[in-house]
N, C-alpha and C positions, 0 to 999 in steps of 0.2 A: 400705495397699495390699496387705498380707499375701499373700492367695492370688494376686493378680496378680503380685506380686513374685517368686513362685516359677517363673513361666513363662520360657522362653527368649526371646531377642529375636525369633526366627523365629515363635514362637507368638504373641507380642504383636503382631507385624506382621499376622499372619493374623487375629487377633481384631479389630484396629483396622479392617482392610479390610472385614471382615464387618459390623461395626457401622455403618460409613459407608455401605455399599452397601444396607443394610437386610436383608441375608441373615440377620443375627443380630439378633433383636429380643425385646422383652418379650412374654410371661413367659420368663425365661431358665431353661432346663432342662438337665439333664445331657445329654440326647440332642442338643439343639441346640448346646451349647457344645463337646461332644467333637469336633465337626467342625473346631474351631480349636485344640485342645490335647489332650494325652494324656488318656485316659479316667480314669486314676488321679487326675488333678487337676481334672477337669471338674466334679465335684460342688461342691467348695469355690469354684471360680471362678464357677460359676453362682449360688451363694448370695451371693457378694460383689457380683456385677454387679446382681442383683436388689435387694440392700440399698441400693446406691448409687442405683439408679434410683428406688426408693421414697423416697429422701431428696431427690430432685429433679434428679438428673443425667440428661440426655437421652443417647441413643445416641452423638451426636457428641461429647458431653463425655467419655463413657467411652472413646471412641476416642482422644481427645486425651490422656486419662490414660495409656492403654497406650503411646502414642508418647512421652510425657514420661518414663515409666520407662526406656525404651530410651535416650533422650538423657542421662538422669541417669547411667546406667551408664557411658556413654562418657567422662564427666568424672571417674569414680572412678579411683583408682590401679590400675594393672594388677596382677594377682596376683604377677607377678615382683618387684614392689616390696615385697611382703609375705613371699614365700617364695622362697628360692634353692635350686636343686639343688646338693647337695654330693656329690662323687664321688671315689672312689679307683679307679684302674684305667686301662686304655688309653683315650686320648682318641678320640672319634668325630667325623667331619666334620659340621659344621652344628649341633653341640650345644654350648651355652655352659653351663659349670658351674664350680664352685669345688672345689679339692682339699681333701680331709678334713683332712690334717695342717695345711695353711695356715689353714683356718678355725678349727680348734681353738686354734692358737697366737694367732690374732687375738682370739678370744673371751677367752682367758685374759689377754692383754695389755691388753684394754680394760676389764676388770672394775674397778669402783670400790668397791662395798660388799659384794657377796656373790656366791659361786659355788657352785652345787650340781652335783655330778657323780655320775651313776649308771653303773656299768660292770660287765659280766659277767666279763671276764678282764683282768688287768693283768700284762703282762710288758714288759720294757724300759721300765719306768715312769719311770726317771730321764730318759730322752730325751723321753717323751711329756709328763711333768709339769714339765719344766724351766721353761717360761715361766710356769706357774702359781706355782711356788715363788718365782721371781724377783718376780712381781707381789705376792706376800704380803710380801716384804721392802720393796718400793717403797711399798706401801699398808698400813701397820701395822694399820689398822682393817678390812681385808678379811677377811670371814668365809667360810671354805671348808668345805663339808660333802661328804664322799665316801661314797656308798652302794655298797659293793662286795660281790661274791659270795664267801662263805667256804664251802667245800665239804668234806664228809667223804668221803674215799676209801673205796671199797667194803670193803676189808679192815681199815680203821682203826677200832679200838674205843676210842680215847682219849675221855676226857671232853670235852664241848663247851668247857669253859674252857681246856683244854690246846690244842685246835685253834685257838681264838681267839688264845691267846698266841703260838702258832707263826706264825699268819698275820700278826699285828701286828708281830712281830719281823722277818719277811721283808719286809713292806712298808716298815718303817722303815729297815732296813739295805740292802735291795737295790732297792727300787722308788721311794722318795721322795728327791728330790735336795736338798731344803732343810733348814735347821735348824728353821724354824717349821713346825709340823705342823698338818694339817687335822683337823677332827673326823671320826672314822671310824665308820661304821655298817655293820651287817650284819643279815640276817634270821635269827633264832635257829632257825627251822624247818629251815633248810638243814643243821643239824647233828644232827637227830634220829637216834637210833640205828636207828630203823625206816625202811628205805629207802622204803617206801610212803608215809610221811608227809613225806618231805623235799621242800623247795621249792628253787627256783633264782631268784636275782635276775638275770634275763636282760635287764632294761632297759638301754639304752645312750643316755644323753642328757646334755646340759649346759645349765644355766640360768644366765644372767648378769644380775645386777641386776634380776631379775624383768622384764626388758625384752625379751630375746630368748632363743630356745632352739634348740639343735641336737638333733634326734632322728635317730639313725643306726644302721646295722647294724654299724658299726665298733667293735671292742673297743679298749681302751687298750693296744695292742701296736704295735710298730714295723711289723709286717707289715700290720696292718689300717689303720694311718694312711698307709702309703706304697705298699704293693705289691698287696694283695688287691683284688678287685673288691667295693667297698662303696658303698652309696648312703644318702643322708640328706637331710633337709630343714632348712634354717636359717630359722626362723620369727621374723619381726620383729613380735611381738604381745605387748604387756604383759599383756593378758588371758590369753592362752594360757600365757605363761611363768609368770605368777602361779599359775594353776591347777595347772600341772605341778609347780612347786616345793611348792605347798601339799599335794599328795597325798603326796609323800615326807616332808614335815615332819610330817604327821599320823601317818604310820606310825612315826615316830621318837619319838612321845610315850610315856612310860612307861605300862605297863599295857595298851597296845593289843595284843590277843591275837595278831594276826597281823603285828604291826608290826616295825619295825627298831629296834634298840636300840644305844646307843653301846658300842663295844667297849672302848676304853681312852682315857683322857685323854692329852693331849700329854705331861704329866709322866710318867705311867705308861709310855708307850711309850719315852720316853727312858731310864727306869730299866731297862726290859727290855733295851734295847740295851746299856747299860753292864754289866748282869749277865752277859749272854751273852759280851761281850768279855772280862770277867774270867775266865770259865770257860775 
């Protein structure tokens, strides 16, 4: 049904009525069909109608096909069953949504096999990641990957390795609440000494078990999760979740020129923490 399936219900109703009344008939042309649907779609719709007619479908059959597409859509799940609005900020009358902080905790708490988190800024991480750290203890096989933004301050001339070491130490000692550590990744381009060449990992999303994904404007900070005005979409789609996770994992592969690479293993991060404490 390809081209016909792209039409709105209103356009399909108009098309069916024109076919039944005889106002629209073969040969189907762009000029005749655009009276029933947008001009941008008229060419493909006309070609499809003519093809079906040539294969033996009469105008009344084509009208029935258009009406069947409409009826089939009514039996499909509503978009709300696939995508939920996720919101931080003042509640508004007549709008149903879910709170960002609540959704994030629910996602972390429901994870069974893997969690992928991408975030621009992380502050007050102990509160934000508390449920995820707990879930890692509850599910020893849970694999957690964090893709975080590591930035070079404008006046900082330290080597990239030193900047990474500092970031990893701060994350381990100030932001992460658990003993088990996630795999941590960053984009090495963000530490380029040349400001013109630097990148920024600005994505903010969570993928759980390749089954659902939250894409949001909210950083992993207490303010973003609870007080700011933030908006996101919770998408219940294994296909979308798998594609999103796949993009990040491809960037993490060694040798990918613009990719993300692992910062420090869990053991190395623990050693950094101990070393700093001894100092």
